[in-house]
C-alpha positions in Angstrom: -95.9 -45.2 11.3 -92.8 -43.1 11.4 -89.8 -44.2 13.6 -87.0 -42.0 14.6 -83.7 -43.7 13.8 -80.4 -42.1 14.4 -78.1 -42.5 11.5 -75.0 -44.8 12.4 -72.1 -43.6 14.3 -69.1 -43.9 11.7 -66.6 -43.7 14.6 -68.2 -46.7 16.4 -68.3 -48.5 13.2 -64.5 -48.1 12.6 -64.2 -49.2 16.2 -66.0 -52.6 15.5 -64.5 -53.1 12.4 -60.9 -53.1 14.0 -61.8 -55.1 17.0 -63.1 -57.8 14.5 -60.2 -57.9 12.0 -57.2 -56.3 13.3 -55.1 -58.5 15.6 -54.0 -57.4 18.8 -50.2 -56.6 19.3 -48.0 -59.0 20.7 -47.0 -58.1 24.0 -43.7 -60.1 23.9 -42.5 -58.5 21.0 -39.3 -56.2 21.5 -39.6 -52.9 19.2 -36.6 -52.3 17.0 -34.7 -49.4 18.3 -34.6 -46.3 16.2 -31.3 -45.9 14.3 -30.0 -42.5 13.1 -30.6 -41.9 9.1 -26.9 -42.0 8.8 -26.4 -45.4 10.2 -29.7 -46.7 8.2 -28.1 -46.0 4.8 -25.9 -48.6 3.7 -22.4 -47.8 2.7 -22.1 -44.5 4.7 -19.7 -44.1 7.6 -20.9 -43.0 10.9 -19.5 -39.9 12.5 -17.5 -42.0 15.1 -16.1 -44.0 12.0 -15.0 -41.0 10.4 -13.2 -39.6 13.3 -11.6 -42.7 13.9 -10.3 -42.9 10.4 -8.9 -39.3 10.6 -7.3 -40.1 14.0 -5.9 -43.2 12.1 -4.4 -41.1 9.2 -2.7 -38.6 11.5 -1.1 -41.4 13.5 0.5 -42.8 10.5 1.3 -39.6 8.9 3.5 -38.8 12.3 5.2 -42.2 12.1 6.1 -41.5 8.5 7.3 -37.8 9.5 5.1 -35.9 7.2 5.2 -33.2 10.0 8.7 -33.0 10.5 10.5 -30.1 9.4 7.4 -27.8 9.0 7.8 -24.0 9.2 8.2 -22.6 12.9 8.9 -26.6 14.3 10.2 -26.2 17.7 9.8 -22.6 17.9 7.1 -20.7 20.0 4.4 -19.4 18.5 4.7 -15.8 17.5 2.7 -13.1 18.8 1.2 -15.0 22.0 1.8 -11.7 24.1 1.0 -9.1 21.8 -2.3 -7.2 21.2 -4.9 -9.3 19.6 -5.2 -8.0 15.9 -8.5 -9.2 14.1 -6.5 -8.8 10.9 -3.5 -10.8 11.7 -4.0 -13.2 8.7 -3.9 -10.2 6.1 -0.8 -8.6 7.7 0.9 -12.0 7.6 0.1 -12.8 4.0 1.0 -9.5 3.1 4.3 -9.7 4.6 5.1 -13.4 3.8 4.2 -12.6 0.0 5.8 -9.1 -0.2 2.2 -7.7 -1.4 1.7 -4.3 -2.4 -1.4 -2.3 -2.5 -3.8 -4.8 -1.1 -5.3 -5.0 2.5 -6.7 -2.3 4.4 -4.9 0.7 4.8 -3.5 0.5 8.1 -1.7 -2.5 6.9 -0.5 -1.1 3.6 0.8 2.1 5.0 2.8 0.4 7.8 4.4 -1.8 5.3 5.2 1.0 2.9 6.6 3.2 5.9 9.1 0.1 6.8 10.7 0.3 3.2 10.2 4.0 2.4 13.8 4.7 3.0 15.2 2.1 0.4 12.6 3.6 -2.1 13.7 7.2 -1.4 17.5 5.9 -1.8 16.7 4.7 -5.3 15.6 8.0 -6.4 18.3 10.3 -8.2 16.9 13.5 -7.9 15.7 15.6 -5.0 12.1 16.7 -6.6 11.4 13.0 -6.9 12.0 12.4 -3.3 9.6 15.2 -2.3 7.0 14.1 -4.6 7.2 10.5 -3.2 7.0 11.9 0.4 4.2 14.5 -0.3 2.0 11.5 -1.7 2.8 9.3 1.1 1.7 12.1 3.7 -1.4 12.5 1.5 -2.4 8.9 1.7 -1.9 8.8 5.5 -4.0 11.7 6.2 -6.9 10.3 4.2 -6.5 6.8 5.9 -6.7 8.6 9.0 -10.1 10.3 8.0 -11.8 7.2 6.6 -14.7 5.8 8.4 -14.9 2.5 6.6 -13.8 0.4 9.7 -10.9 -1.8 10.1 -7.9 -1.5 12.4 -6.7 2.1 13.2 -4.0 4.0 11.1 -0.9 4.3 13.3 1.5 5.4 10.7 2.6 8.9 11.0 3.2 11.5 8.4 6.7 12.1 7.5 8.5 15.6 7.9 9.4 16.3 4.5 12.2 18.5 5.1 13.7 16.1 7.6 13.5 13.1 5.3 14.9 15.2 2.2 18.0 16.1 4.4 18.5 12.5 5.5 18.3 11.4 2.0 21.2 14.0 1.0 23.4 12.7 3.5 22.9 9.1 2.7 23.5 10.1 -1.1 26.7 11.8 -0.1 27.9 9.3 2.0 27.1 6.4 -0.8 29.3 9.1 -3.2 31.9 9.2 -0.9 32.1 5.5 -0.2 32.2 4.9 -3.8 35.1 7.6 -4.3 36.9 6.0 -1.7 36.6 2.6 -3.2 37.4 4.0 -6.6 40.8 5.6 -5.2 41.6 2.3 -3.3 41.2 0.2 -6.4 43.4 2.9 -8.6 46.4 2.9 -6.1 46.4 -0.9 -5.7 46.3 -1.0 -9.7 49.2 1.4 -9.6 51.2 -0.6 -7.2 51.1 -3.8 -9.5 53.7 -4.7 -12.0 52.9 -3.6 -15.7 52.2 -7.2 -16.6 49.6 -8.0 -13.9 48.2 -4.4 -14.3 47.4 -5.0 -17.8 45.8 -8.5 -17.0 43.8 -6.8 -14.2 42.8 -4.1 -16.8 41.7 -6.9 -19.2 39.4 -8.9 -16.4 37.8 -5.4 -15.8 
């Protein structure tokens, strides 16, 4: 005689086993609150503890006077009312450390233009002055045509003829001042008694 028996249900068997062998949860038990992973690790400071440590260190440094006599102490912050320059830190570093050839062309050319007169006055011949001016103007034109981004180039090319003429006038003025100083020293030397004049020549 054949009987149609269904196979045992595995889920029903698992439920019976849990009911017979696993004790029910205690309703009076208080679950332990979850703690952040940072607090659970023994020996590691929490964010609040680190912030408190930093604040204490700052207050101690203030009492010791570590922040006294810092550059700019008691002075207003510079460039507060000026136009926002995204490359301000590059410009200040170049100015502070007197760097040359570094940074975007807009900044390097601006610094070079500020010291161009002193550079020209250090040259002895007119051909060298013209060469420096032409090279400066060439780099200004190239920087204005560049499409690499960065701050805009506001430095203007120099009028070579006008700059050369101004260089001649400054050179002649220096020569004239030097000649007048030499004549004044010679006249003062001639007015001295011969003993003092001899001692002055020895010191020279």
